[in-house]
C-alpha positions as CSV (number, residue, x, y, z in Angstrom):
1,I,68.5,-124.8,-102.1
2,P,64.9,-126.4,-102.6
3,M,66.4,-130.0,-101.6
4,A,68.0,-128.8,-98.5
5,V,64.7,-127.5,-97.4
6,A,62.8,-130.4,-98.3
7,R,65.1,-132.7,-96.2
8,S,64.7,-130.5,-93.4
9,W,60.9,-130.3,-93.8
10,K,61.0,-133.9,-93.7
11,A,63.1,-134.3,-90.5
12,C,60.8,-131.9,-88.7
13,R,57.8,-133.6,-89.7
14,L,59.4,-136.5,-88.4
15,S,61.0,-135.3,-85.0
16,I,57.3,-133.7,-84.0
17,P,55.6,-136.5,-83.3
18,L,58.3,-137.6,-80.9
19,V,58.4,-134.4,-79.1
20,L,54.6,-134.5,-78.4
21,S,55.2,-138.0,-76.9
22,A,57.7,-137.0,-74.9
23,T,55.7,-134.0,-73.6
24,L,52.6,-136.4,-73.0
25,V,54.8,-138.7,-71.1
26,F,56.3,-135.7,-68.9
27,L,52.8,-134.5,-68.2
28,I,51.3,-137.7,-67.0
29,S,54.3,-138.7,-64.7
30,S,53.9,-135.6,-63.1
31,I,50.7,-136.0,-62.4
32,L,50.9,-139.3,-61.2
33,L,54.0,-138.2,-59.1
34,S,51.9,-135.2,-57.5
35,S,48.8,-137.3,-56.4
36,T,50.2,-139.7,-53.7
37,P,52.4,-137.9,-52.0
38,N,50.2,-134.9,-51.9
39,R,47.3,-136.7,-50.3
40,G,50.2,-137.7,-47.3
41,L,51.2,-134.2,-46.9
42,V,47.6,-133.0,-46.6
43,D,47.3,-135.6,-43.8
44,Y,50.3,-134.4,-42.3
45,Q,49.2,-130.6,-42.2
46,H,45.6,-132.0,-41.0
47,G,47.6,-133.8,-38.0
48,Y,46.7,-137.0,-38.8
49,V,50.2,-138.4,-38.9
50,G,50.7,-137.7,-35.1
51,H,53.7,-137.4,-33.0
52,A,55.4,-140.7,-35.0
53,L,56.5,-138.5,-37.7
54,T,58.2,-136.0,-35.1
55,R,60.8,-138.6,-34.2
56,T,62.6,-140.7,-36.9
57,C,62.6,-142.4,-40.1
58,G,65.1,-145.4,-40.7
59,K,67.9,-145.0,-39.1
60,G,67.8,-141.8,-36.8
61,V,66.6,-139.4,-39.6
62,P,64.2,-136.6,-38.4
63,M,60.7,-137.4,-40.1
64,V,59.4,-134.0,-39.9
65,S,62.7,-132.8,-41.6
66,T,62.6,-135.6,-44.2
67,V,58.7,-134.6,-45.1
68,T,60.1,-130.8,-45.3
69,E,62.9,-131.7,-47.3
70,C,60.8,-133.5,-50.0
71,S,57.9,-131.4,-50.0
72,S,60.1,-128.8,-50.9
73,V,60.9,-130.0,-54.0
74,S,58.7,-130.0,-57.2
75,P,57.2,-133.2,-57.6
76,A,58.0,-133.1,-61.3
77,S,61.8,-132.8,-60.7
78,Q,64.4,-135.2,-60.6
79,V,64.0,-136.3,-56.6
80,N,66.8,-138.5,-55.7
81,R,64.9,-142.2,-55.7
82,R,66.2,-143.1,-51.7
83,L,64.7,-140.1,-50.6
84,R,61.4,-140.4,-52.4
85,A,61.1,-143.8,-51.3
86,Q,61.7,-142.8,-47.5
87,R,59.3,-140.1,-47.9
88,L,56.5,-142.5,-49.3
89,K,57.5,-144.9,-46.4
90,C,57.2,-142.1,-43.8
91,L,53.6,-141.2,-44.7
92,T,52.2,-144.9,-45.5
93,P,49.1,-144.8,-43.3
94,H,48.1,-147.2,-40.8
95,T,51.6,-148.9,-41.2
96,T,54.1,-146.4,-40.0
97,V,51.6,-143.7,-38.5
98,F,49.7,-146.0,-36.4
99,P,51.7,-149.2,-35.9
100,W,50.8,-150.3,-32.5
101,T,47.1,-150.4,-32.9
102,G,46.0,-153.8,-31.8
103,Q,48.2,-156.3,-30.7
104,G,51.1,-155.2,-32.8
105,V,53.7,-154.4,-30.0
106,T,56.5,-157.0,-29.0
107,I,58.8,-156.6,-26.0
108,R,62.3,-158.4,-26.2
109,P,65.4,-158.3,-25.0
110,A,67.8,-156.3,-27.6
111,E,70.2,-158.4,-29.6
112,R,73.8,-158.1,-29.6
113,Q,74.1,-156.4,-32.9
114,Q,71.1,-154.0,-31.9
115,L,73.6,-152.6,-29.6
116,M,76.7,-152.5,-32.1
117,P,77.2,-148.9,-33.4
118,L,78.6,-150.2,-36.7
119,S,75.9,-152.8,-37.0
120,S,73.3,-152.7,-39.9
121,Q,70.7,-153.9,-37.3
122,S,71.9,-151.0,-34.5
123,V,69.2,-149.1,-33.0
124,I,71.2,-147.1,-30.6
125,D,70.6,-143.7,-32.7
126,D,66.6,-144.6,-32.5
127,L,66.9,-145.2,-28.7
128,A,69.1,-142.3,-28.0
129,I,66.2,-139.9,-29.5
130,L,63.5,-141.8,-28.0
131,C,65.0,-141.2,-24.3
132,T,66.0,-137.5,-25.4
133,D,62.2,-136.7,-26.1
134,A,60.7,-138.7,-23.6
135,I,62.7,-138.5,-20.4
136,F,64.1,-134.9,-20.7
137,E,61.8,-133.2,-23.2
138,P,64.4,-130.4,-24.3
139,S,63.7,-126.7,-24.9
140,S,65.9,-126.6,-28.0
141,Q,66.9,-128.4,-30.8
142,R,70.5,-128.1,-30.0
143,L,70.0,-129.3,-26.5
144,A,68.4,-132.5,-28.0
145,Q,71.3,-133.2,-30.3
146,N,73.7,-132.8,-27.6
147,I,71.3,-135.0,-25.2
148,Q,71.4,-137.7,-28.1
149,K,75.3,-137.7,-28.3
150,Y,75.4,-137.9,-24.4
151,L,72.8,-141.0,-24.3
152,Y,74.5,-142.6,-27.4
153,K,77.3,-143.3,-25.5
154,K,75.9,-144.2,-22.3
155,L,73.5,-146.9,-23.9
156,I,76.7,-148.5,-25.2
157,E,78.7,-148.1,-21.9
158,R,75.6,-149.6,-19.9
159,Y,74.2,-152.4,-22.3
160,G,77.0,-152.7,-24.9
161,S,79.2,-156.3,-25.0
162,S,82.1,-154.4,-23.0
163,N,80.4,-154.1,-19.9
164,S,81.0,-157.0,-17.7
165,N,78.1,-156.3,-15.0
166,E,74.6,-158.3,-15.8
167,N,72.8,-156.0,-17.9
168,C,69.7,-156.2,-20.2
169,L,68.2,-153.7,-22.3
170,F,64.6,-154.6,-23.2
171,L,63.0,-153.0,-26.4
172,A,59.1,-152.9,-27.5
173,T,58.6,-152.6,-31.1
174,N,55.9,-152.2,-33.4
175,A,54.4,-154.5,-36.5
176,D,57.4,-152.8,-38.6
177,S,59.9,-153.2,-36.0
178,S,60.3,-149.7,-35.4
179,V,61.1,-149.0,-31.3
180,V,58.6,-147.4,-29.5
181,G,59.7,-148.1,-26.0
182,C,62.8,-149.3,-23.9
183,V,64.0,-150.1,-20.4
184,G,67.6,-150.9,-19.0
185,L,68.3,-153.1,-16.1
186,E,72.0,-153.3,-14.6
187,V,73.6,-155.0,-11.5
188,V,75.9,-152.2,-9.8
189,P,76.8,-151.8,-6.3
190,V,74.5,-149.1,-4.7
191,T,72.6,-148.7,-1.9
192,K,68.8,-149.4,-1.2
193,A,68.3,-145.8,-2.5
194,G,70.5,-146.1,-5.5
195,K,73.2,-144.2,-4.5
196,P,76.6,-145.3,-5.0
197,E,77.9,-144.4,-1.9
198,G,76.8,-145.5,1.8
199,E,76.8,-148.0,4.6
200,D,74.3,-150.6,2.7
201,V,76.0,-150.8,-0.5
202,E,75.9,-153.7,-2.6
203,P,75.3,-155.3,-5.9
204,R,71.5,-154.4,-7.1
205,P,69.7,-154.2,-9.9
206,L,69.3,-150.8,-11.0
207,L,66.4,-149.6,-13.7
208,E,67.1,-146.8,-16.2
209,F,66.3,-145.2,-19.4
210,L,62.5,-146.2,-19.2
211,A,61.1,-144.5,-22.2
212,V,58.0,-145.0,-24.1
213,D,57.0,-142.9,-27.3
214,P,54.4,-140.3,-26.3
215,S,52.1,-141.2,-29.0
216,A,52.3,-145.0,-27.8
217,R,51.3,-144.3,-24.1
218,G,48.5,-145.4,-22.4
219,M,48.6,-148.9,-23.9
220,G,50.5,-150.7,-20.8
221,I,53.9,-150.6,-22.4
222,G,55.5,-149.0,-19.7
223,K,54.1,-151.5,-17.0
224,S,54.7,-154.4,-19.7
225,L,58.6,-153.3,-19.5
226,L,58.8,-153.0,-15.9
227,K,57.2,-156.3,-15.7
228,Q,60.2,-157.8,-17.8
229,C,63.0,-156.0,-15.8
230,E,61.4,-157.4,-12.2
231,A,61.1,-161.1,-14.1
232,K,64.9,-160.7,-15.4
233,A,65.8,-159.6,-11.9
234,K,64.3,-162.8,-10.3
235,E,65.8,-164.9,-12.9
236,W,69.2,-163.5,-11.8
237,G,68.4,-164.0,-8.1
238,Y,67.8,-160.7,-6.8
239,K,64.8,-159.7,-4.7
240,E,64.6,-156.0,-5.5
241,I,64.8,-153.5,-8.1
242,V,66.0,-149.8,-7.2
243,L,65.6,-146.5,-9.4
244,Q,65.8,-142.9,-9.5
245,V,63.4,-140.7,-11.5
246,A,63.5,-136.9,-11.5
247,A,60.9,-135.6,-8.8
248,D,59.1,-133.0,-11.6
249,N,58.5,-136.3,-13.9
250,I,55.0,-136.5,-12.7
251,V,54.0,-139.4,-15.4
252,A,57.0,-141.7,-14.6
253,T,56.7,-141.2,-11.0
254,N,53.2,-142.4,-11.0
255,L,53.9,-145.0,-13.2
256,Y,56.4,-146.4,-10.7
257,K,54.1,-146.1,-8.1
258,K,51.0,-148.1,-9.7
259,A,53.7,-150.8,-10.3
260,G,54.5,-151.0,-6.5
261,Y,57.6,-148.9,-6.3
262,S,57.7,-147.0,-2.8
263,V,59.9,-143.8,-2.4
264,I,62.4,-144.2,0.2
265,A,64.7,-141.5,-0.2
266,E,65.2,-138.0,-2.3
267,D,68.4,-137.1,-3.9
268,N,69.7,-133.4,-4.6
269,T,73.0,-134.6,-6.1
270,I,72.1,-136.0,-9.4
271,V,72.2,-133.5,-12.1
272,R,70.3,-133.1,-15.5
273,P,71.5,-131.7,-18.9
274,K,70.7,-128.2,-19.9
275,D,71.4,-125.8,-22.4
276,G,75.0,-124.5,-22.4
277,G,74.1,-121.3,-23.4
278,I,75.7,-118.7,-25.9
279,F,78.7,-120.8,-26.2
280,G,76.9,-124.0,-27.0
281,G,77.5,-127.1,-25.6
282,M,75.5,-128.7,-22.6
283,A,75.9,-128.0,-18.8
284,F,74.2,-129.8,-16.2
285,E,72.5,-128.6,-13.4
286,P,71.6,-130.5,-10.2
287,T,67.9,-131.7,-10.0
288,V,65.9,-133.4,-7.1
289,H,65.5,-136.7,-7.9
290,L,63.1,-139.3,-5.8
291,C,64.7,-142.7,-4.8
292,M,62.2,-145.8,-5.2
293,R,62.6,-149.1,-4.5
294,K,60.4,-152.6,-5.0
295,D,60.6,-155.6,-3.0
296,L,60.0,-158.2,-5.5
297,N,58.8,-160.7,-3.2
298,G,55.8,-158.6,-2.4
299,P,53.7,-158.5,0.8
300,T,52.7,-161.6,2.6
301,F,48.9,-161.3,3.5
302,P,46.9,-164.4,5.6
303,I,44.7,-165.9,3.7
304,P,41.2,-165.4,5.2
305,T,39.1,-168.3,6.0
306,F,35.2,-168.4,6.1
307,S,33.1,-170.5,8.3
308,L,30.2,-171.4,6.1
309,P,26.4,-171.3,8.2
310,K,24.8,-175.2,8.7
311,L,21.9,-175.3,6.2
312,F,20.7,-178.2,8.1
């Protein structure tokens, strides 16, 4: 018995330093894990993160839900590595939160891979979320999800490879390649008011899906997107662009007017999505839309002539 007790005591003496070392490592790792993310969460609570975190992170994952999910787990627990890296990326200051400061926004046509649903470079999810928030401003999360699904299909139909009409989708991206704006142009048979039926139906460039992230507005992104569409329409050989915008969308209407678009008619047959009620889904309601047009040739003004007085 004395020999067994001695061996047990010797084993305990050898294991005590190991236990103390493991405890010390655990405490240090807990402190390190809790420091950096907590600073980001404090910034989020004080509002420094802004609207960018209310949109998406990565491939269409809502940033707010990502932050909430991560912050609800103890920093010392074994959090999934991918989720933790995603949280740190979302809360990185000056890159993800304010990436469009300075001259960091680039506008170019979307590449084919970006408009393919199964491609790793696909941005269709991001575009559907951006257009839903910027154009429709849904009143509920359920309605937002239904509109996103609807726009997801429409974007593929209008600007995917299966569409034989002349079309182009422009993307405005910031320094880390996040989409902060978009606009689409498609040549379809419509009237000057953008209606599919009428006396003057002929192929015309129809502008749709103009959307700019609310936190990136005021920088001229929308105006630049319009200029890209106008240049593309001229390249295709057209002298006008037509569009339709909801009459109560004051921000978009003012932007179009400042860019030289004129209201030529109203249309109360265009529908807008709304909540489907207690049974879920999505319904549609007629909404007054303004039919606008711009002559790309522009008005011609006579060049004024001046006669200088004779000095001598």
